[in-house]
N, C-alpha and C positions, 0 to 999 in steps of 0.2 A: 437895582433889580435884587431884590431879597434870595434867600437859599429857596425860601418855599415857591417862589416862581419859577426859579430853574430846575429845582427836581420836583415839580408837581406830577410832571409825564412819568419821570420812572416811578414813581411812590405808587403812584394810581394804578400802575401796570402790574403790580405785584399782587397777588392773591391777599387777600385781607386776613386769610388764617395765616399765614405767613407774618404778616405783620404783626398780626396780633401776639403770635406766638414768641416773637423776639421780643416784644415790649416787655415779655414776662419776666425777662431777665434782668430788667433795670429794677435799679432799690426802690422798691413802695415805699411812701408815696414821693418821695422826694426828687426823682429823676423823672418821673411821669408826668406830675401837674405842671411844670414851666412848658411840658410837650403842647399843651391845649392852648396855649399862647405865642408859641414859634411856630407851628407847622398845622397850619387850620386846614390841611384836607384830612389829616389825620386825626382828628377832633372824635370822629365817632367811635373809633377805636381805641384811642385813649380813655376817653370816658369808660368805655365798656372794660377795659382791663383793670383801671382803678377803682372804680365801684363795686367790681364782683366779688371782690375777696378784700372785705375792709379789717385791718387790726394793726398792733404795734403802736398805737397811738397813747401821748402822753392825755391825762386825763383833760385838760384844756383843749387839747383840741378834737377829744373825741365830744365833748360835749357842743363846740362850735360844729364838727361834723354832724351830728342827732339835730341841731337848729339845721341846719341847711336841708337835711333830707325832710324835716317837716314841708319846708316851703318848695322842695322841690317838685319840677312834672312829673308825673307819673309813668313817665317812660324812664326817667333816669333812677326812680327807686327801684323799677323791676330789674334793672343792673343787678342789685346785690342779693349776691348767694350764698356769701359767708359775712358775719359781723363777729369783732370780737372786740369787747368793752372791758378794759380793767383798771378797776376804783378801787384795788386792795390797799393801798396806801392814802385814800381820800376819805371824807365824809360826806356821807349822801343826803343833800337837800333832799324835801318831799317832792320839790320840782324837778329836780332832777329823779327819782323815780317815775316821776307822769311823763317825763318826756321819754326815758325809755318805751314807758307802755305804749305813749303816743305813736313813737316810729314803729315800734316792732308791728302794729296793726297797720304799718303801711308797707312793709315790704313782702308783698305776695309770693316771690320766689327764693325767699330768703329758705335755705337749705343746711347750716352750720352756722349755731350761735355759741357764745361763749360770755358768759358772764361773771367775772370777780368781784368780790367785795371783801372788806375786813372783817375780822373776825368782832372788832368792835361794834360793828353796824350788826350782826348777827346776833350778839348777844342782846342786845335793846330793843327789837323790833321784828317783826315777820315781812321778809320782804319779796318772798315769791307772788306775792301778787302784779309783779309789775310784769308776769307774762300772761300777756291776754290768752283768754281761751277761745274767741271766736275771731281768729286768724283764718287765713288762706293759706299761707304757707303749711309746708308738711318738711317737718326738721329730719335729716338724715344722722344730723351729727348735732349734742347738748352738751354742754360743761357748763357746771356754775359750782361755785364756793358758797352761793347761800343756803342757808338753813334747811333742813330735808322738814317738812311740815304737810298738812294736807293739802294745802295750795301749790305746793310743788308737785305733791304727788297728782292732783285735778288736771296740771300741764300735761305732763307727761301722759297721762291716760288719753287727753287729747292730741296727742302727736304717735299717731300709730306705726309712722315709717321711721321712726328714730333706730338707727344699725349701731351707733356709737355713743356711750353714756358715760360721762363722767361727773360725780358726783362725790367733791370734795368734803362736806360734811362740817362739822364741829366739834369738838370735844366734848362727852357727853356732860361733865359738869355745866355747860353753857347753854343748855336745849335739853328737853325732855318731850318737845312735841310729838303727838304720835304721828305715822308715818304708813300709811297701808297701800296699798296697791290691789285694783282688782286683780282676777287672772287674766282678763282679755287685754288688760294694758301691754304696751310694748311687744307684740307679738313678733317681730322679725329682728329684736335685741342680738345682736352679735359679738358685740366686746362693753365689756363694762372696769371702768377706773374709780378709786376710792381711795382715801386716805381715812377721816373720821368715820367711818362707818361701821357699826358694830355688826355681829353674826345675823341679828335677828331683821335689822333692815336688810342685810346683804341677801337674805333668804326674800324678803318681799321683791326684790329687785331682778333676781337671777332664775328663783324656782319656776318652773315649767319654761322656761324660754329659751330657744337654741343659743344661748350664750358659750361661744367656741373661748375667747379671750378674756382673763381677766384680771385686775392690777388690785392687791390691795394691802392692806398694813395688818400684823401681828402683835396683840398686844398682850400681856401675860395675865393681865384678870381675866381674860375671854379664852384663854388656853388654845386649843385648837376647836372649839367650836366653828370658826371661819370655816375650816377646810372640810369641816362633815356639810354645811351648807353648800359647797361645789361641787358635791352628788347629787344635787335635787336639780341641776338642770336637764333641761329635756333630749339635749345632745351633748356627747363626751367633749368636756373641757382639752382643749389643743394646747394651747398658749397661758402661762401664768406668771405672774411677776409678784415677790413679795416681798415686802419691806419690814423686816426685823426691829421692829422699834425695844423690845427688852432681848435679854440672851436666850438663846437656842443653841444648841448644838445641831450639827447636820446631821449627826446618825437620829437624831429624834426627828428630826422634819423627812429627813428624805423615806423613812420609815413610814411616817403618817399620810404623806402625800403618796406615795407607792401603793398604799393600801386603799386608797380613795381614789385616785386618779393617775389608772396605771397605763393610761392609752396619750399621756401627755406627751407632745410633739416638742415644745419648748420651755424651758423652765429656767427663771431668773429671780434668784435672790439675792439682796443687799440686807446687810447686817450692818445697823447703825452703830451701836455698845458693843462690840464682840470683838477678839480677834481669836486666830485658829492656830493651832500648832502642828506640824507634820502628821503627829499620828495620829492626831483625832479627823483631818481627812483623808488619811490612808485607811483608816479605819471605817469609813463610813459608804467604802466601794461596793461590799456586798449589799448593802442595803438597794443601790440602784439595780441590782438584778431584779427588780420589782418593776421597772418600768419596759415595756414592751414597745414601742417606738420612738424613745426619747432621741431625739437629734441636736438640740441646742443645750445645754446646760451653762448657766455664769451663775458663780457663788462669791459675791463680792463681799469685803467687810472694810468698815471704815477704822479700826482699832488695825495697831501694827501686828502682821503676824508674823508667829516667832519661828520661823526658818529661813532659809536659806532660797534664791528667787529658781535657782538651777533644783531644786526639788520638786518645782511643779511640773516636771518631764515626767516623775516616777509618779506622781497624783494621776495627773492626764493618762498616762498608760493604765495604772491599776482600775479608775474609773471606766477607762473604754474598755477595758478586758471585761469587767462585770455589765456593763450595759455595751454592747456591741453596735446598736445606731446610733451611738454617739457620732457626731463631724466635726462637731465645733465646739469648744469647753473653755473658759472663761474662768479663772482663779483669782483668789485675794490679791495677788501681788500685781496683778492688770495685765499680765498675759493672755494673746488669745493661740488658743495651740488646734490643731487641727491634724487629721490625719496626712502624713507624709505619703508621698507615690512609691516609695521604696519600702515603706515598713516605718513602724514607728511615730511620735509626735512630734510636730516640729511648732514653734511659735512664729508669729508675724514680730 
């Protein structure tokens, strides 16, 4: 007598919602897939969990999955709600591009889509055609590293329900394609993340749209033009993450941000090529007075900061005195500071 026969009654007596929730804790897909062949009474639930959120696959397994979806029954394809494909370390054959296009047209309930490709692929040809315009799915989340062009703009226009959008973009030296969005596109956009996106394209995406969360990179050749664009959203930006690729002192950046985005609630800054001394951090405190509701502040640097770690307590207190709404501060040494119950600032 098999385990399946002995426990069939006890398993089927449990609410299917409870079983499904429990299965979500199993590693995907390694521990879920064998259940399809060992406990038959769970097959419908396991299949639903296995297919509803597809990602974290190697390129060969992703190709096999795409091929299986082409030949899968409609009921199985309707289970797919999230699909992530990462070919950033691979060359794309035209046959694979056609396969992605074909599969996307067969997923009517898809809500989240992520497609990553290599810079080499982006440099030599346009790939956004793989996103079909005549689909029945309505995405709420979309992310891609495919180069920005009019084909990608047309796809975004065809997806009015997108709330979360991530466009990695590629360095300007590799692409000069036009990218324009009509004012009617992306009416519900709430969050936008980017890497290699210049201020003009940033404006195309966020201007007049209700974007409250933004992640972007600052490059010296653009100055602070990107920050000027942030003021063009239809609702105040509440959450901002900035990756500083070139040198920029916090006293410069804080003043620019406070002048344009005084209603920020969360500000996270990561500097890749800079280190900061204690005097610079302390001198930045008065500039935080321009923020009227800032609660979370992160200022991290990849370079070695020129001060002792215990000095961060002084920085945290000085910054909090300048901006009393702050509740959490993360400084270059990596400690998380928060207001103590008996006064002063403590760290984790």
